[in-house]
Backbone as CSV, one residue per row, in Angstrom:
resi,resn,N_x,N_y,N_z,CA_x,CA_y,CA_z,C_x,C_y,C_z
1,MET,7.497,45.166,54.057,8.685,45.611,53.107,9.928,44.706,53.526
2,ARG,10.136,44.304,54.948,11.257,43.457,55.153,11.083,42.044,54.535
3,ILE,9.850,41.529,54.444,9.620,40.148,53.910,10.225,40.237,52.458
4,ARG,9.707,41.253,51.693,10.061,41.344,50.278,11.626,41.385,50.211
5,SER,12.330,42.103,50.989,13.707,42.379,50.899,14.441,40.990,51.284
6,LEU,13.831,40.321,52.261,14.313,38.877,52.625,14.237,37.925,51.558
7,ALA,13.142,38.115,50.903,12.860,37.079,49.738,13.773,37.308,48.603
8,LEU,14.239,38.481,48.375,15.316,38.833,47.377,16.628,38.175,47.656
9,TYR,16.923,38.264,48.987,18.331,37.880,49.508,18.333,36.190,49.602
10,ILE,17.303,35.547,49.839,17.218,34.102,50.192,18.116,33.262,49.048
11,PRO,17.740,33.506,47.710,18.579,32.630,46.813,20.049,32.947,46.720
12,ILE,20.371,34.134,47.091,21.906,34.461,47.179,22.400,33.835,48.455
13,LEU,21.794,33.816,49.466,22.216,33.167,50.690,22.400,31.662,50.556
14,LEU,21.514,31.013,49.834,21.507,29.610,49.458,22.638,29.298,48.697
15,LEU,22.935,30.132,47.586,24.011,29.987,46.779,25.404,30.080,47.605
16,LEU,25.492,31.094,48.286,26.706,31.235,49.157,26.915,30.130,50.088
17,ASN,25.863,29.644,50.660,25.972,28.503,51.623,26.192,27.231,51.085
18,ALA,25.942,27.024,49.748,26.174,25.772,49.047,27.759,25.864,48.551
19,CYS,28.364,26.987,48.576,29.670,27.204,48.222,30.643,27.409,49.426
20,ASN,30.283,26.896,50.429,31.083,27.323,51.679,32.274,26.429,51.919
21,GLY,32.524,25.503,51.095,33.792,24.668,51.241,33.493,23.212,51.854
22,THR,32.270,22.897,52.271,31.876,21.697,52.838,31.275,20.908,51.770
23,ARG,31.901,20.146,51.170,31.323,19.309,50.087,32.020,17.840,50.196
24,THR,31.217,17.057,49.569,31.594,15.602,49.525,32.295,15.407,48.167
25,PRO,33.169,14.374,48.017,33.809,14.305,46.825,33.054,14.005,45.601
26,SER,31.695,13.669,45.719,30.966,13.491,44.474,30.259,14.877,43.914
27,GLN,30.528,15.894,44.798,29.950,17.228,44.556,30.861,18.058,43.687
28,GLN,30.442,18.676,42.670,31.314,19.544,41.940,31.831,20.759,42.667
29,PRO,32.913,21.238,42.251,33.411,22.450,42.986,32.559,23.677,42.583
30,CYS,32.445,24.583,43.489,31.689,25.873,43.219,32.214,26.646,42.096
31,PRO,31.408,27.096,41.419,31.871,28.104,40.280,32.563,29.301,40.870
32,THR,33.614,29.784,40.413,34.183,31.127,40.640,33.644,32.237,39.936
33,LYS,32.967,32.102,38.860,32.359,33.172,38.120,30.910,32.816,37.969
34,VAL,30.163,33.882,38.011,28.634,33.701,37.694,28.305,33.970,36.226
35,ALA,27.607,33.169,35.536,27.321,33.467,34.204,26.268,34.465,34.140
36,ILE,26.490,35.389,33.230,25.584,36.325,33.031,24.847,36.253,31.662
37,ALA,23.468,36.459,31.689,22.775,36.222,30.467,23.141,37.259,29.531
38,PRO,23.371,37.024,28.189,23.603,37.953,27.354,22.590,38.971,27.115
39,GLU,22.849,40.258,26.775,21.900,41.330,26.621,21.131,41.195,25.229
40,PRO,19.921,41.322,25.255,19.220,41.093,24.015,19.876,42.136,22.966
41,VAL,19.764,41.638,21.633,20.200,42.538,20.679,19.159,43.478,20.246
42,HIS,19.316,44.736,20.240,18.298,45.812,19.734,18.842,46.064,18.399
43,HIS,17.833,46.077,17.339,18.193,46.384,16.099,17.741,47.726,15.947
44,ASN,18.454,48.605,15.098,17.956,49.962,14.913,17.124,49.729,13.452
45,PRO,15.979,49.825,13.679,15.133,49.762,12.500,15.306,50.758,11.442
46,SER,15.400,50.457,10.303,15.466,51.504,9.179,14.262,51.225,8.251
47,PRO,13.849,52.265,7.527,12.666,52.264,6.810,13.079,51.366,5.632
48,PRO,11.897,50.681,5.070,12.212,49.667,3.975,12.355,50.471,2.613
49,VAL,11.898,51.711,2.425,12.055,52.502,1.237,12.452,53.954,1.834
50,ILE,13.418,54.439,1.179,14.065,55.817,1.345,14.152,56.560,-0.163
51,VAL,13.776,57.687,-0.188,13.760,58.422,-1.392,14.361,59.820,-1.177
52,LYS,15.162,60.225,-2.166,15.976,61.439,-2.058,15.966,62.205,-3.409
53,VAL,15.694,63.526,-3.411,15.732,64.203,-4.589,16.785,65.216,-4.532
54,ARG,17.587,65.063,-5.650,18.838,66.109,-5.676,18.846,66.931,-7.001
55,GLY,19.148,68.053,-6.812,18.914,68.989,-7.908,19.814,70.315,-7.742
56,PRO,19.878,71.346,-8.551,20.639,72.439,-8.075,20.156,73.225,-7.039
57,ASP,21.076,73.800,-6.315,20.774,74.651,-5.173,19.841,75.721,-5.468
58,LYS,20.247,76.452,-6.559,19.163,77.603,-6.983,18.952,77.346,-8.412
59,VAL,17.742,77.851,-8.819,17.375,77.862,-10.204,16.940,79.343,-10.567
60,SER,17.000,79.752,-11.810,16.491,80.708,-12.302,15.330,80.719,-13.237
61,PRO,14.280,81.877,-13.282,13.171,81.639,-14.041,13.656,81.495,-15.551
62,GLY,12.964,80.490,-16.218,13.156,80.184,-17.482,14.242,79.068,-17.729
63,GLU,14.721,78.696,-16.551,15.855,77.712,-16.727,15.469,76.277,-16.915
64,ARG,16.230,75.535,-17.598,16.041,74.117,-17.808,17.062,73.263,-17.069
65,PHE,16.615,72.317,-16.121,17.579,71.630,-15.297,17.077,70.149,-14.968
66,SER,18.008,69.480,-14.407,17.744,68.024,-14.169,17.535,67.761,-12.669
67,LEU,16.800,67.012,-12.196,16.542,66.492,-10.893,16.803,64.873,-10.853
68,GLU,17.521,64.442,-9.943,17.804,62.953,-9.663,16.885,62.461,-8.570
69,VAL,16.183,61.474,-8.837,15.338,60.747,-7.739,16.104,59.568,-7.482
70,ASP,16.482,59.387,-6.251,17.377,58.181,-5.775,16.512,57.483,-4.762
71,ILE,16.244,56.165,-5.021,15.371,55.360,-4.351,16.123,54.175,-3.774
72,GLU,16.284,54.145,-2.348,16.886,52.807,-1.788,15.835,51.866,-1.251
73,VAL,15.835,50.619,-1.569,14.881,49.699,-1.253,15.467,48.462,-0.477
74,LYS,14.838,48.106,0.621,15.461,46.712,1.240,15.059,45.736,0.315
75,PRO,15.752,44.562,0.315,15.355,43.563,-0.586,14.013,42.905,-0.323
76,THR,13.253,43.083,-1.372,11.874,42.521,-1.497,11.606,42.245,-2.924
77,SER,10.547,41.567,-3.106,10.291,41.259,-4.576,8.888,42.080,-5.040
78,GLU,8.423,42.898,-4.012,7.151,43.845,-4.368,7.619,44.914,-5.091
79,PRO,6.809,45.183,-6.158,7.122,46.394,-7.119,6.733,47.791,-6.171
80,LEU,7.314,48.775,-6.875,7.121,50.117,-6.194,6.300,51.032,-7.082
81,SER,5.673,51.958,-6.591,4.908,52.922,-7.380,5.466,54.283,-7.124
82,LEU,5.959,54.912,-8.257,6.599,56.146,-8.069,5.553,57.355,-8.688
83,ARG,5.524,58.322,-7.849,4.665,59.528,-8.462,5.316,60.743,-8.045
84,VAL,5.290,61.627,-9.077,5.945,62.866,-9.053,4.823,64.046,-9.120
85,ARG,4.678,64.910,-8.313,3.693,65.875,-8.366,4.407,67.352,-8.590
86,LEU,4.125,67.868,-9.696,4.914,69.072,-10.087,3.937,70.296,-9.651
87,PRO,4.575,71.357,-9.123,3.761,72.563,-8.798,3.425,73.345,-10.084
88,ALA,2.567,74.260,-10.018,2.179,75.091,-11.025,3.269,75.878,-11.552
89,GLY,3.514,76.009,-12.948,4.553,76.691,-13.485,5.780,75.902,-13.942
90,VAL,5.755,74.591,-13.421,6.808,73.686,-13.755,6.427,72.634,-14.963
91,THR,7.196,72.448,-15.943,6.914,71.667,-17.009,7.873,70.538,-17.120
92,LEU,7.355,69.247,-17.238,8.277,68.103,-17.242,8.737,67.931,-18.797
93,VAL,10.074,68.168,-19.039,10.484,68.047,-20.470,10.864,66.559,-20.798
94,ASP,11.396,65.819,-19.796,11.772,64.495,-19.955,11.621,63.718,-18.597
95,GLY,11.047,62.479,-18.764,10.860,61.638,-17.622,9.392,61.461,-17.482
96,VAL,8.984,60.757,-16.469,7.529,60.424,-16.297,7.186,60.867,-14.900
97,THR,5.850,61.161,-14.609,5.439,61.514,-13.504,4.840,60.392,-12.623
98,GLU,4.454,59.196,-13.278,4.032,58.105,-12.708,4.556,56.872,-13.208
99,GLU,5.040,55.958,-12.395,5.743,54.757,-12.869,5.644,53.603,-11.969
100,THR,5.618,52.354,-12.366,5.628,51.239,-11.633,7.076,50.656,-11.860
101,LEU,7.782,50.462,-10.743,9.169,49.925,-10.648,9.330,48.624,-10.139
102,ALA,10.196,47.831,-10.873,10.486,46.622,-10.293,11.480,46.654,-9.032
103,ALA,11.155,45.902,-8.044,12.011,46.059,-6.824,13.611,45.897,-7.205
104,SER,14.332,46.685,-6.646,15.864,46.575,-6.845,16.469,47.234,-5.489
105,PRO,17.622,46.979,-5.168,18.201,47.758,-4.007,18.324,49.162,-4.166
106,ARG,18.586,49.588,-5.374,18.857,51.090,-5.588,18.317,51.299,-7.093
107,ILE,17.389,52.584,-7.095,16.749,52.868,-8.356,17.057,54.372,-8.534
108,LEU,17.478,54.719,-9.682,17.772,56.087,-10.020,16.910,56.521,-11.200
109,ARG,16.250,57.873,-11.160,15.535,58.274,-12.074,15.923,59.753,-12.336
110,THR,16.005,60.164,-13.638,16.402,61.526,-13.770,15.222,62.226,-14.490
111,LEU,14.811,63.462,-13.949,13.660,64.191,-14.479,14.362,65.513,-15.175
112,GLN,13.935,65.962,-16.279,14.361,67.231,-16.882,13.049,68.216,-16.678
113,LEU,13.369,69.277,-16.090,12.294,70.210,-15.902,12.553,71.644,-16.517
114,GLN,11.527,72.272,-16.831,11.694,73.681,-17.281,10.615,74.407,-16.428
115,ILE,11.034,75.637,-15.887,10.250,76.592,-15.168,10.126,77.958,-15.732
116,GLY,8.963,78.439,-15.514,8.651,79.829,-16.124,9.143,80.718,-15.049
117,GLU,8.705,80.550,-13.798,9.089,81.390,-12.673,9.374,80.478,-11.418
118,ILE,9.984,80.883,-10.483,10.103,80.147,-9.237,8.838,79.669,-8.678
119,PRO,8.527,78.495,-8.446,7.222,78.138,-7.857,7.170,78.461,-6.437
120,LYS,5.873,78.672,-5.846,5.643,78.962,-4.518,5.504,77.562,-3.801
121,GLU,5.222,76.526,-4.485,5.152,75.175,-3.920,6.267,74.402,-4.106
122,ASP,6.457,73.167,-3.490,7.450,72.245,-3.779,6.995,71.170,-4.774
123,LEU,8.136,70.669,-5.410,7.845,69.330,-6.215,7.921,68.195,-5.209
124,HIS,7.016,67.368,-5.300,6.838,66.254,-4.335,6.937,64.826,-5.134
125,VAL,7.855,63.934,-4.414,8.121,62.770,-4.943,7.630,61.722,-3.890
126,GLU,6.766,60.720,-4.281,6.144,59.736,-3.429,6.641,58.376,-3.914
127,VAL,7.096,57.502,-3.212,7.337,56.008,-3.557,6.423,55.253,-2.485
128,VAL,5.664,54.312,-3.209,4.881,53.426,-2.282,5.124,52.018,-2.671
129,GLN,5.304,51.058,-1.554,5.569,49.730,-2.005,4.516,49.011,-1.019
130,ARG,3.772,48.010,-1.480,2.803,47.206,-0.686,3.085,45.733,-0.814
131,GLY,3.020,45.104,0.320,3.061,43.603,0.336,1.682,42.906,0.716
132,PRO,1.704,41.587,0.964,0.367,41.126,1.441,-0.096,41.505,2.603
133,ASN,0.695,41.735,3.642,0.177,42.392,4.894,1.104,43.621,5.417
134,TRP,1.530,44.291,4.504,2.362,45.529,4.915,2.354,46.484,3.921
135,GLY,2.690,47.662,4.107,3.153,48.774,2.993,4.106,49.779,3.573
136,ALA,4.735,50.331,2.662,5.736,51.579,3.119,5.519,52.618,2.096
137,ARG,5.741,53.854,2.582,5.613,55.117,1.736,6.833,55.982,2.220
138,ALA,7.430,56.396,1.150,8.494,57.458,1.283,8.283,58.657,0.526
139,THR,8.522,59.817,1.055,8.389,60.974,0.384,9.580,61.891,0.469
140,ALA,9.755,62.804,-0.558,10.918,63.879,-0.678,10.375,64.932,-1.497
141,SER,10.940,66.057,-1.205,10.486,67.425,-1.841,11.739,68.022,-2.470
142,TYR,11.536,68.904,-3.465,12.510,69.843,-3.909,11.860,71.242,-3.923
143,ARG,12.496,72.275,-3.386,12.156,73.544,-3.054,12.593,74.549,-4.056
144,PHE,13.204,74.193,-5.164,13.577,75.270,-6.123,14.566,76.495,-5.580
145,GLY,15.261,76.046,-4.602,16.322,77.121,-4.032,15.619,77.940,-2.930
146,ARG,14.321,77.761,-2.638,13.716,78.460,-1.632,14.238,77.912,-0.230
147,PRO,14.403,78.759,0.899,14.749,78.210,2.063,13.686,77.238,2.786
148,GLU,14.370,76.302,3.648,13.411,75.600,4.412,12.622,76.379,5.278
149,PRO,11.334,75.935,5.490,10.560,76.739,6.381,10.971,76.501,7.906
150,THR,10.763,77.525,8.724,11.176,77.420,10.151,10.115,77.622,11.079
151,LEU,10.205,77.270,12.253,9.107,77.518,13.265,9.435,78.829,13.832
152,PRO,8.357,79.489,14.368,8.447,80.795,15.073,9.559,80.750,16.199
153,GLN,10.324,81.656,16.321,11.197,81.755,17.319,10.654,82.618,18.591
154,ALA,11.085,82.349,19.679,10.686,83.020,20.980,11.424,84.283,20.894
155,ASP,10.875,85.355,21.487,11.504,86.725,21.659,11.429,87.026,23.282
156,ALA,11.823,88.079,23.662,11.878,88.520,25.060,10.670,88.692,25.527
157,LEU,9.439,88.922,24.716,8.237,89.309,25.202,7.404,87.882,25.256
158,GLY,7.611,86.870,24.531,6.957,85.679,24.466,6.883,85.214,23.058
159,VAL,6.169,84.192,22.666,5.937,83.621,21.347,4.752,84.160,20.737
160,ARG,5.036,84.687,19.604,3.981,85.136,18.853,3.286,83.899,17.968
161,ARG,2.062,83.904,17.957,1.505,82.944,17.355,0.689,83.321,15.990
162,PRO,1.386,83.126,14.885,0.806,83.748,13.590,-0.543,83.178,13.302
163,GLY,-1.421,84.167,12.917,-2.737,83.853,12.645,-3.712,83.701,13.859
164,ILE,-3.290,83.718,14.991,-4.183,83.596,16.135,-4.098,84.814,16.943
165,PRO,-5.421,85.701,16.946,-5.227,86.921,17.697,-5.196,86.684,19.204
166,GLY,-4.557,87.697,19.850,-4.471,87.652,21.262,-3.129,88.004,21.729
167,ALA,-2.803,88.163,22.991,-1.561,88.333,23.522,-0.658,87.314,23.259
168,ALA,0.811,87.492,23.491,1.862,86.597,23.286,1.710,85.691,24.453
169,ILE,2.331,84.494,24.404,2.445,83.566,25.435,3.680,83.749,26.179
170,PRO,3.706,84.202,27.557,4.745,84.500,28.255,5.514,83.142,28.330
171,ILE,6.908,83.443,28.319,7.998,82.406,28.653,8.666,82.656,29.776
172,THR,8.647,81.717,30.735,9.331,81.930,32.021,10.723,81.339,32.006
173,PRO,11.741,82.007,32.398,13.069,81.353,32.305,13.223,80.291,33.405
174,ARG,14.043,79.335,33.027,14.208,78.106,33.950,15.411,78.372,34.747
């Protein structure tokens, strides 16, 4: 262990000894600052394709309304494939459910929908882009005003696992 520690300090000792003030006129003065290598730049990767679906917060049975599909694309020349999957009970009045789009930094599409009753499933939008050696896929959903699903919450007795028979899983406080 001591040999390893000594091996770490030898270069530092040599540097300090070289700058002890005993130099000949041909030698350069010792530097007063030590150059520090720059930190590597870490890029925050962002997805090549982002899709968002915007519509009314709540809809009523029999209502006709618009959804806006907003697609953001990193610059590339590859075309995109847009696919909209409608749940049962939803009718597309205006717009298309499948389309090939030319690449552009931002693409907006509007869909006119008519619903008979509030669907139990979501409307799903999928955008796919493929290059020679890569591919990207983005999805978004519209819930027709239904609340977002949540995970089961712990109670004082433990966590109940829906659909799995048996006792609760005990939770020990930390």
